[in-house]
C-alpha positions in Angstrom: -167.7 115.8 21.5 -164.2 114.6 21.9 -162.2 113.4 24.9 -158.5 113.8 24.9 -156.5 111.5 27.2 -154.0 113.1 29.5 -155.0 116.6 28.6 -155.0 119.5 31.0 -158.8 119.3 31.0 -159.1 115.6 31.6 -161.7 114.1 32.2 -163.7 116.9 30.4 -165.1 116.6 27.0 -163.8 119.3 24.8 -164.8 121.2 21.7 -163.0 121.1 18.4 -161.4 124.5 18.9 -158.5 125.8 16.9 -156.3 128.8 16.4 -156.9 131.2 13.5 -154.1 131.3 10.9 -153.4 134.1 8.5 -154.1 131.8 5.5 -157.5 130.8 6.8 -159.1 133.9 5.5 -161.7 134.0 8.1 -162.9 132.4 11.3 -165.3 130.0 9.5 -162.4 128.4 7.7 -160.5 128.1 11.0 -163.5 126.3 12.6 -163.8 124.0 9.6 -160.1 123.3 9.5 -160.0 122.5 13.2 -163.0 120.2 13.0 -161.8 118.3 9.9 -158.2 117.9 11.2 -159.4 116.6 14.6 -161.7 114.1 12.9 -159.3 113.0 10.1 -161.8 114.5 7.7 -164.1 111.5 8.4 -167.0 112.9 10.5 -169.2 114.1 7.6 -172.4 112.9 6.0 -170.4 112.0 2.8 -168.3 109.6 4.8 -171.1 107.6 6.5 -170.4 104.5 4.4 -166.7 104.7 5.2 -167.4 104.9 8.9 -169.0 101.4 8.8 -165.7 99.7 7.9 -162.5 99.7 9.9 -160.5 99.0 6.8 -162.0 102.0 4.9 -161.4 104.2 8.0 -157.8 103.2 8.1 -157.4 103.8 4.3 -159.0 107.3 4.5 -156.9 108.2 7.6 -153.7 107.3 5.7 -154.9 109.4 2.7 -155.7 112.3 5.1 -152.3 112.1 6.8 -150.5 112.0 3.5 -152.2 115.3 2.4 -152.5 117.0 5.8 -149.8 119.7 5.1 -151.3 120.8 1.8 -153.1 124.0 2.7 -154.3 124.8 -0.8 -155.9 121.4 -1.2 -157.5 121.9 2.2 -159.1 125.3 1.4 -160.4 124.1 -1.9 -161.1 120.6 -0.9 -164.4 118.8 -1.3 -164.9 118.3 2.4 -164.5 122.0 3.1 -167.0 122.7 0.3 -169.4 120.2 1.8 -169.3 121.9 5.2 -169.6 125.4 3.6 -172.7 124.3 1.6 -174.3 123.0 4.8 -173.5 126.3 6.6 -174.9 128.5 3.9 -177.5 126.5 2.0 -179.0 124.4 4.8 -179.4 127.1 7.4 -182.4 125.4 8.9 -180.1 122.5 9.9 -177.4 124.7 11.4 -176.8 126.5 14.7 -174.0 128.9 14.0 -172.8 131.8 16.1 -169.8 134.1 16.2 -168.9 135.0 19.7 -166.9 138.3 19.8 -164.2 138.5 17.2 -162.3 135.4 18.2 -164.8 132.6 18.8 -167.2 130.8 16.5 -169.4 128.0 17.5 -171.4 125.8 15.4 -173.4 122.6 15.7 -172.9 120.7 12.6 -175.7 118.3 11.6 -174.4 114.8 11.4 -176.4 111.6 11.1 -175.8 109.1 13.9 -173.2 106.5 13.3 -171.5 104.0 15.6 -168.2 105.4 16.9 -166.5 102.1 17.7 -164.7 101.6 14.4 -163.6 105.2 14.3 -162.4 105.2 17.9 -160.6 101.9 17.3 -158.8 103.4 14.3 -157.9 106.5 16.3 -156.5 104.4 19.1 -154.2 102.6 16.6 -153.0 105.8 14.9 -150.0 107.7 16.3 -151.5 111.1 15.6 -155.0 110.3 17.0 -154.1 107.8 19.7 -155.1 110.1 22.6 -158.5 111.0 21.1 -161.9 109.4 21.3 -165.2 110.7 20.1 -168.5 110.3 22.0 -172.1 111.1 21.3 -173.6 113.0 24.2 -177.3 113.4 24.6 -178.9 116.7 25.4 -180.4 115.1 28.4 -176.9 114.3 29.7 -175.8 117.9 29.1 -178.8 119.2 31.0 -177.9 116.9 34.0 -175.9 119.0 36.5 -174.0 115.9 37.7 -172.9 115.1 34.2 -172.0 118.6 33.0 -170.1 119.6 36.1 -167.9 116.5 35.9 -167.4 116.4 32.1 -168.0 119.7 30.3 -166.0 122.8 30.7 -167.8 126.0 31.7 -166.9 127.6 28.3 -168.3 124.7 26.3 -171.4 124.6 28.5 -172.0 128.3 27.8 -171.6 127.7 24.1 -174.0 124.8 24.2 -176.5 126.9 26.1 
C-alpha cells in the first residue's frame, strides 16, 4: 500500500484509487491507469530487474514522466496489456471485485522486491516526493491496533 505525506488521511495507508475518465472506456482501465500512474509504471513483474537498481529506476521514471500525458500510448501500452493479461488469463492469481458501479478493487499479484530503491527515487522526484510504498503483511492488517491506526475503514472493508 502507499502512504502519502501531508495528506488529509495521514498517517493512514491508502489504496491506489482514481477517478474514472470518459476516455478510460471502463472502470478496469481506470483502476489500471491509477495504479500505474501512482507507481510510475514500475510496480509490475516485468520491472523486477529495474527495481534492483536506483539508476534504472530513475531512468524509467524519466521515461514515464516524458510520456505521461499520451493517453493513446497509455491505453495501448505494454504495461496495460501486461496487467490485463494477468486479470483475464491468470484468474487464479487475482482477487478482483467490482463494488457497485463506481468502485473496483483488485489485489494484483506482485513478487516481493525491496522497496528502498523505489522509495528513494520517489523521494528525489518532484512528482512522487510525497509518496512511499510499503509492504503490509496480512498479519498486520488483522491486528486491530495496526488497522485502526493506519488503514481507512473503506480500505479495510475492501481488504476483508
